[in-house]
C-alpha positions in Angstrom: 98.1 80.7 83.1 98.8 79.7 79.5 101.7 77.3 78.8 104.1 78.0 75.9 103.8 75.1 73.5 106.7 74.2 71.2 106.1 74.4 67.5 106.5 71.5 65.1 109.4 73.3 63.4 111.4 73.4 66.6 111.6 69.7 67.4 111.9 66.4 65.6 108.9 64.1 66.0 110.7 61.9 68.6 111.8 65.0 70.5 108.2 66.2 70.6 107.0 62.8 72.0 109.7 62.9 74.8 108.9 66.5 75.6 105.2 65.8 75.8 105.7 62.9 78.1 108.0 64.9 80.4 105.7 67.9 80.4 102.7 65.7 81.3 104.7 64.1 84.1 105.9 67.4 85.5 102.8 69.6 85.1 99.7 67.6 86.0 96.4 69.0 84.8 94.0 70.3 87.4 91.7 67.6 88.5 87.9 68.1 88.7 88.2 67.7 92.5 90.8 70.5 92.6 88.6 72.8 90.5 85.6 72.1 92.7 87.6 72.7 95.9 89.0 76.0 94.4 85.4 77.1 93.5 84.2 76.3 97.0 87.1 78.3 98.6 86.3 81.3 96.4 82.6 81.1 97.3 83.6 81.0 101.0 85.9 84.0 100.6 83.1 86.0 98.8 80.6 85.1 101.5 83.0 86.3 104.3 83.7 89.5 102.3 79.9 90.2 102.0 79.7 89.6 105.8 82.4 92.2 106.4 80.7 94.7 104.1 77.3 94.1 105.9 79.1 94.8 109.2 80.0 98.3 108.1 76.7 99.5 109.4 77.7 98.8 112.9 80.7 101.2 112.6 80.3 104.8 113.8 83.4 106.4 112.3 83.3 107.3 108.6 87.0 106.7 108.2 86.5 103.1 109.5 83.7 102.6 107.1 85.9 103.9 104.3 88.6 101.4 105.2 86.2 98.5 105.2 84.8 99.5 101.8 88.3 100.1 100.5 89.8 96.8 101.7 86.7 94.9 100.5 86.9 96.5 97.1 90.5 95.5 96.8 89.8 91.9 97.8 86.7 91.7 95.5 88.8 92.7 92.5 89.6 89.1 91.7 86.0 88.1 91.6 84.0 91.2 90.3 85.8 94.4 89.2 82.6 96.3 88.7 81.6 95.5 92.3 85.1 96.6 93.4 84.7 100.0 91.8 81.4 100.5 93.4 82.9 99.7 96.8 85.8 102.1 96.1 83.2 104.9 95.4 81.4 104.0 98.6 84.7 104.3 100.4 85.2 107.8 98.8 81.8 108.9 100.0 82.7 108.0 103.5 86.0 109.8 103.1 84.1 113.0 102.1 82.2 112.8 105.4 85.5 112.1 107.2 87.3 115.2 105.9 84.3 117.4 106.4 84.0 116.2 110.0 87.8 116.7 110.4 87.5 120.3 109.2 84.6 121.0 111.6 86.4 119.6 114.6 89.6 121.7 114.2 89.9 125.3 115.2 90.5 127.6 112.3 93.5 129.3 113.8 95.3 126.1 114.8 97.4 125.4 111.7 99.4 122.6 113.2 96.3 120.6 114.2 94.6 121.3 110.9 97.3 120.0 108.7 99.3 117.6 110.9 97.6 116.2 114.0 94.2 115.8 112.3 95.6 115.0 108.9 93.3 112.3 107.5 95.9 109.5 107.0 93.2 107.0 106.3 92.3 108.9 103.2 95.8 108.5 101.8 95.8 104.8 102.7 92.4 104.1 101.0 93.2 106.1 97.9 96.6 104.4 97.5 94.9 101.0 97.7 92.4 102.1 95.0 95.3 103.4 92.8 96.9 100.0 92.7 93.7 98.6 91.1 92.4 101.6 89.1 94.7 104.6 89.1 92.4 106.8 87.0 89.6 106.2 89.4 91.9 107.0 92.3 92.8 110.4 90.7 89.1 111.1 90.3 88.4 110.2 93.9 91.4 112.2 95.1 89.8 115.4 93.9 86.4 114.4 95.2 87.7 113.7 98.7 90.1 116.7 99.0 89.0 119.0 101.9 88.1 122.6 101.3 91.0 123.7 103.5 93.5 121.7 101.5 92.0 122.9 98.2 92.4 126.5 99.4 95.9 125.9 100.7 96.9 124.4 97.3 95.5 127.5 95.5 97.5 129.8 97.8 100.6 127.7 97.8 103.8 129.6 97.0 107.0 127.7 96.6 109.7 128.4 99.2 112.6 130.5 98.0 116.0 128.8 98.2 117.2 131.6 100.5 114.4 131.1 103.0 115.2 129.5 106.3 114.0 125.9 106.5 111.2 126.6 108.9 108.6 123.9 109.4 105.3 124.9 107.8 102.4 122.4 108.3 100.3 123.9 105.5 103.2 123.7 103.0 104.0 120.1 104.1 100.4 119.0 103.5 100.2 120.7 100.1 103.4 119.1 98.9 102.3 115.7 100.2 99.0 116.1 98.3 100.7 117.1 95.1 103.1 114.2 95.4 100.2 111.8 96.0 98.4 113.1 92.9 101.6 112.7 90.8 102.1 109.2 92.1 98.6 108.2 91.0 99.2 109.9 87.7 102.3 107.8 87.2 100.3 104.6 87.8 97.5 105.8 85.5 99.9 106.6 82.7 101.1 103.0 82.3 99.1 102.2 79.2 98.0 105.6 78.1 100.8 107.9 76.7 98.3 110.7 75.9 97.3 110.8 79.6 100.9 110.8 80.6 101.6 113.8 78.3 98.6 115.7 79.8 99.7 114.9 83.3 103.2 116.1 82.7 102.0 119.4 81.3 99.6 119.8 84.2 102.3 119.0 86.6 104.7 121.5 85.0 102.1 124.2 85.5 102.2 123.5 89.3 105.9 123.0 89.6 108.5 120.4 88.8 108.4 116.8 90.2 110.8 113.9 90.0 107.9 112.0 88.5 108.6 113.8 85.2 111.3 111.3 84.3 109.4 108.0 84.9 106.4 109.6 83.0 108.7 110.4 80.1 109.9 106.8 80.1 106.3 105.5 79.9 105.6 107.8 76.9 109.0 106.7 75.3 108.0 103.0 75.4 104.8 103.8 73.4 105.8 106.7 71.2 109.5 107.8 71.0 108.8 111.0 69.0 106.2 112.3 71.5 108.6 111.7 74.3 111.3 113.6 72.5 109.0 116.6 71.8 107.9 116.7 75.4 111.4 116.4 76.7 112.3 119.5 74.6 109.5 121.4 76.3 110.6 120.3 79.7 114.2 121.4 79.2 113.0 124.7 77.7 111.0 125.4 80.9 113.9 124.4 83.1 116.1 126.9 81.3 113.5 129.7 81.5 112.5 129.4 85.2 114.2 131.1 88.1 115.5 128.3 90.3 116.2 130.7 93.2 112.5 131.2 93.7 111.6 127.6 94.6 113.7 125.1 96.7 111.1 122.5 95.7 111.7 123.0 91.9 115.4 123.1 92.5 115.2 119.8 94.4 113.0 118.2 91.8 115.2 119.2 88.8 118.3 118.1 90.7 116.6 114.8 91.2 115.8 114.5 87.5 119.4 115.2 86.7 120.9 112.6 89.1 118.3 110.0 88.0 119.3 110.7 84.4 122.9 109.8 85.3 122.0 106.3 86.5 122.6 103.6 83.9 119.7 101.4 82.9 120.0 97.7 82.1 120.6 96.6 78.5 117.0 95.4 78.2 115.4 98.7 79.5 113.8 101.0 77.0 115.0 103.8 79.3 114.4 107.5 78.5 117.7 109.4 78.1 118.0 113.1 77.7 120.4 114.1 74.9 124.0 115.2 75.8 123.0 118.8 74.8 119.9 118.7 77.0 121.9 117.4 80.0 124.4 120.1 79.5 121.6 122.7 79.5 120.0 121.3 82.7 123.4 121.0 84.5 124.5 124.5 83.5 121.2 125.9 84.8 121.6 124.1 88.1 125.3 125.0 88.5 124.6 128.7 87.9 121.9 128.6 90.6 124.4 127.1 93.1 126.9 129.8 92.2 124.5 132.6 93.2 125.9 134.7 96.1 122.7 134.2 98.1 122.5 130.4 97.9 121.5 128.9 101.3 123.0 126.2 103.5 120.0 123.9 102.6 120.9 124.5 98.9 124.6 123.8 99.4 123.9 120.6 101.3 122.4 119.2 98.0 125.5 119.9 96.0 127.6 116.8 96.8 125.2 114.4 94.9 125.2 116.8 91.9 129.0 117.2 91.5 129.5 114.1 89.3 127.0 115.5 86.8 128.5 119.0 87.0 132.0 117.6 86.5 130.8 115.8 83.4 128.5 118.4 81.7 129.7 121.7 83.2 133.3 121.1 84.1 134.2 124.8 84.0 131.9 125.3 87.0 132.8 122.3 89.1 136.0 123.8 90.6 134.2 127.0 91.5 131.4 125.1 93.2 133.8 122.9 95.2 135.6 126.0 96.4 132.3 127.7 97.3 131.2 124.5 99.2 134.4 124.5 101.2 133.9 128.2 102.1 130.3 127.6 103.1 131.2 124.8 105.4 134.1 126.7 107.0 131.7 129.7 107.6 129.1 127.6 109.4 128.4 128.2 113.1 130.0 125.5 115.3 126.7 123.8 116.0 125.7 123.5 112.3 129.2 122.3 111.4 129.0 119.6 114.0 125.5 118.7 112.8 126.8 118.4 109.2 129.7 116.2 110.4 127.4 114.0 112.4 125.0 113.7 109.4 127.8 111.7 107.6 127.2 108.9 110.1 124.0 108.0 108.4 125.5 107.8 105.0 125.5 104.4 103.1 129.3 104.3 103.1 129.7 104.4 106.9 131.1 101.2 108.2 130.5 99.4 111.6 134.0 100.5 112.6 133.2 104.1 111.8 130.1 103.9 114.0 131.9 102.4 117.0 134.6 105.2 116.7 131.8 107.9 116.8 130.0 106.4 119.9 132.0 108.2 122.6 131.3 111.6 121.0 127.5 111.1 120.8 124.6 112.0 123.2 122.6 109.2 124.7 119.7 110.0 122.3 122.0 109.8 119.2 123.6 106.6 120.6 120.3 104.8 120.6 119.9 105.3 116.8 123.5 104.5 116.1 123.3 101.2 118.0 120.3 100.2 115.8 122.3 101.0 112.7 125.4 99.3 114.1 123.5 96.1 114.6 122.4 96.1 111.0 125.9 96.8 109.7 127.5 94.0 111.8 124.9 91.4 110.9 125.8 92.1 107.2 129.4 91.1 107.7 130.4 87.7 106.3 133.7 87.4 108.1 132.7 86.0 111.5 136.1 86.7 113.2 136.0 90.3 112.0 132.4 90.8 113.2 133.1 89.4 116.6 136.2 91.6 117.0 134.0 94.7 116.3 131.3 93.5 118.7 133.9 93.2 121.5 134.7 96.9 120.9 131.2 98.1 121.7 131.5 100.0 125.1 128.0 99.3 126.4 127.8 95.8 127.8 124.0 95.4 127.3 124.2 96.5 123.7 127.2 94.3 123.1 125.2 91.3 124.2 122.2 92.4 122.0 124.4 92.9 118.9 126.2 89.5 119.5 122.8 87.7 119.7 121.6 89.5 116.5 124.8 88.5 114.7 124.5 84.9 115.9 120.9 84.8 114.7 122.0 86.1 111.3 124.6 83.4 111.1 122.1 80.7 111.9 119.8 82.1 109.2 122.7 82.1 106.7 123.6 78.5 107.4 120.0 77.4 107.0 119.8 79.3 103.7 122.9 77.5 102.5 121.3 74.1 103.4 123.5 73.5 106.5 120.4 72.9 108.6 122.1 70.7 111.2 124.9 73.3 111.7 122.3 75.9 112.2 120.5 73.8 114.7 123.6 73.3 116.8 124.2 77.1 116.9 120.8 77.8 118.3 121.9 76.2 121.6 124.4 79.0 122.1 121.7 81.7 122.1 120.7 83.0 125.5 117.8 85.3 124.9 114.4 83.6 124.8 113.1 85.8 121.9 116.2 85.1 119.7 116.1 81.4 120.5 112.4 81.1 119.7 112.7 83.1 116.5 115.6 81.0 115.3 113.9 77.7 116.2 110.8 78.7 114.3 112.7 79.9 111.3 114.8 76.7 111.2 111.7 74.5 111.7 110.1 76.1 108.7 113.2 75.6 106.6 113.3 71.9 107.5 109.6 71.7 106.7 110.1 73.2 103.2 112.2 70.3 102.0 109.1 68.1 101.9 111.0 65.1 103.2 109.4 62.9 105.9 112.5 62.9 108.1 112.8 66.7 107.9 109.1 67.1 108.8 109.8 65.1 112.0 112.8 67.4 112.7 110.7 70.5 112.1 108.0 69.3 114.5 110.7 68.5 117.1 112.2 72.1 116.7 108.7 73.6 117.1 108.2 71.5 120.3 111.4 72.9 121.6 110.2 76.4 120.8 106.9 75.7 122.5 108.8 74.6 125.6 110.4 78.1 125.8 107.0 79.8 125.8 105.9 81.4 129.1 103.3 79.4 131.1 101.3 82.5 131.7 101.2 85.5 129.3 101.9 88.6 131.4 103.9 91.0 129.2 104.0 92.1 125.6 107.2 90.1 125.3 105.4 87.0 126.4 102.7 87.6 123.9 105.1 88.2 121.1 107.0 85.0 121.8 103.8 83.0 122.0 102.6 84.3 118.7 106.0 83.6 117.0 105.4 79.9 118.0 101.9 80.1 116.6 103.4 81.4 113.3 105.5 78.2 113.0 102.8 75.8 114.0 100.3 77.4 111.6 102.4 75.8 108.8 103.8 72.7 110.6 100.9 71.5 112.8 97.8 73.7 112.5 95.8 72.0 115.3 98.4 73.1 117.9 98.5 76.6 116.3 94.8 77.0 116.7 94.8 75.7 120.3 97.5 78.2 121.3 95.7 81.0 119.6 92.5 80.6 121.6 94.0 82.0 124.8 95.7 84.8 122.8 92.3 86.0 121.5 91.3 86.4 125.2 94.4 88.5 125.8 93.8 90.7 122.8 90.1 91.2 123.8 91.3 92.4 127.2 94.0 94.7 125.7 91.6 96.3 123.2 88.9 96.8 125.8 91.3 98.3 128.3 92.6 100.7 125.7 89.1 101.7 124.8 88.4 102.6 128.5 91.6 104.6 128.8 90.7 106.5 125.6 87.5 107.8 127.3 89.6 109.7 129.8 92.1 110.9 127.3 90.5 112.5 124.2 93.9 112.8 122.5 94.4 109.0 122.6 95.3 108.2 118.9 93.9 104.7 118.8 90.2 105.3 119.6 87.6 107.9 118.9 84.0 108.0 120.1 84.5 104.6 121.7 85.6 102.9 118.4 89.0 101.6 117.4 90.6 103.7 114.6 91.4 101.3 111.8 94.5 101.4 109.6 94.9 99.6 106.3 98.7 99.4 106.9 98.1 97.8 110.3 100.8 100.1 111.8 99.2 100.5 115.2 101.9 98.4 116.8 100.8 99.2 120.3 97.8 97.1 119.7 98.3 93.3 119.5 95.3 93.1 117.1 97.4 94.8 114.4 100.7 93.5 115.5 99.8 89.9 114.9 98.2 90.3 111.4 100.9 87.9 109.8 100.0 85.2 112.3 96.2 85.6 111.7 96.8 85.4 108.0 98.9 82.3 108.3 96.1 80.6 110.3 93.6 81.7 107.7 95.6 80.0 105.0 95.9 76.9 107.1 92.1 76.6 107.7 89.8 79.5 106.8 86.8 78.0 108.6 88.6 77.6 111.9 90.1 81.0 111.6 86.7 82.5 110.9 85.4 80.9 114.1 88.4 82.3 116.0 87.8 85.8 114.5 84.2 85.6 115.8 85.6 85.4 119.3 86.7 89.0 119.2 84.2 90.8 121.5 84.1 94.0 119.6 82.5 94.5 116.2 85.3 96.8 115.0 87.9 94.3 115.9 86.0 91.4 114.3 85.4 93.3 111.1 89.0 94.5 110.5 90.5 91.1 111.6 88.3 89.3 109.1 89.4 91.5 106.3 93.1 91.0 107.2 92.6 87.2 107.3 91.0 87.3 103.8 93.8 89.5 102.6 96.2 86.8 103.6 94.2 84.1 102.0 94.0 85.9 98.6 97.6 87.1 98.7 99.6 85.5 95.9 102.3 83.2 97.1 105.8 84.4 96.2 107.8 81.9 94.1 110.2 80.0 96.4 113.9 80.6 95.9 115.8 77.8 94.2 116.7 75.0 96.6 120.4 74.6 97.5 122.3 72.2 95.3 123.1 70.0 98.3 122.0 69.8 101.9 124.7 69.3 104.4 123.7 67.2 107.4 
């Protein structure tokens, strides 16, 4: 990183001397030992990466090989970008095999299985990872790895009319998802290339509108204002010419462009803005579509978010549309009307009090979701008395206790963030649930540890010892395992020797879980986590039923604490698929750039 150096014209000679002394004191130069250590760490990481790449030959599933190549390419980027790109191409070759295999295994007449159940999610994950490093390459590989079925579906794709019923169509869903993925990569690729952005917008318009049109215009505008203006005129011309009643997707995208155009940018943004005349043309076109006699319920449900723009740019149509919207709602069947009323519950303006008032009217299924939302809403309330009054109104006793514990935990975190560490420590004693208590103790211990003071380091260790005392003696349930690994997470930063000792028994538990799941999958071909005896890997690590993926953050923390010891721990996984993906996750954590810490509080209350 280059430092900005003050020029001679900016300071007097004495000022320069003082500045130089202060800068030298505050920003020490890297020492030869530090450089040597960094070089050794990098060499160690590269060696482990090469080991993971070599292990790819032991994997049977092409989608798993693609993930290993993709993750390795992403991690290699720091060291050798040419090597990374070759690994990305290796990943794409495996994805080609994967989608071909996927097509063969699916019956031709089973549309749902073709486009949904057997949808190659790993392809999306790998290509998205590549796009973050080289978006143009990702666009190239997107086309290379597209299945014959999906290519055919895109060629046959016909946008849904706005009057059509909102029936679920797996083929259409996959086509729209693929088009969106292509446009997302195009958006990334256009960052430094306005000519590419122009070509991509024109290609996109030939297939249909997308909300990506606006950010692409902004990228062009930053490089060439005239080209952006010329292209915007073409876009508005096409909007005016097309029949919005023929495509609900185009209507939705253009409506999204209009609402996004209404959002103000910051004073420093070089934000693209359509002219007043252009916004009037777009708004009038949309308003006329909504005023059509055959507009659908799906279409009318979009209207509320558009009314501010219509009132501003087409005020003569706003009153008519509000009247029509009221008529449409009144004419709805009772069940749809109820559904629309209930949908308001999920709006951002809904308060905790609103949710509590709705609870008696809801089914048990809906209550479960509302309780989750209610917990979030209440923990965001700053007024403790008001929050506790609302909690007391929750009719379900079990949920009342859960929300109260969540609120108390949020208060503890808030006090710790404000520097009132001792106050937070006292509040932890009032928690009753083991999980909440352990999480709060670990969080507080890490906060004490961050101050860097010797006394606070002792308090942090004492808090971690208290958390360890709450751990189960024998791990028997998922909850036991989760609580144990939360303690490991804290010790990984505060006392790594203890963290590694605690992790050794957990590795045995994970080995048992993974192997048992593998055996069960043999008797259930539909089991989503294994195929042909091999664990199905995920870049996102979203297989939360498996502890191997659930505890990625803890493994990464241990890797940062001591990569050599964590590598030895990784080698204790019995299965090659588990070892390989765990090793990549650990290296991902080691290479992950640290977020800059928030500014410390002005004073710490003790």
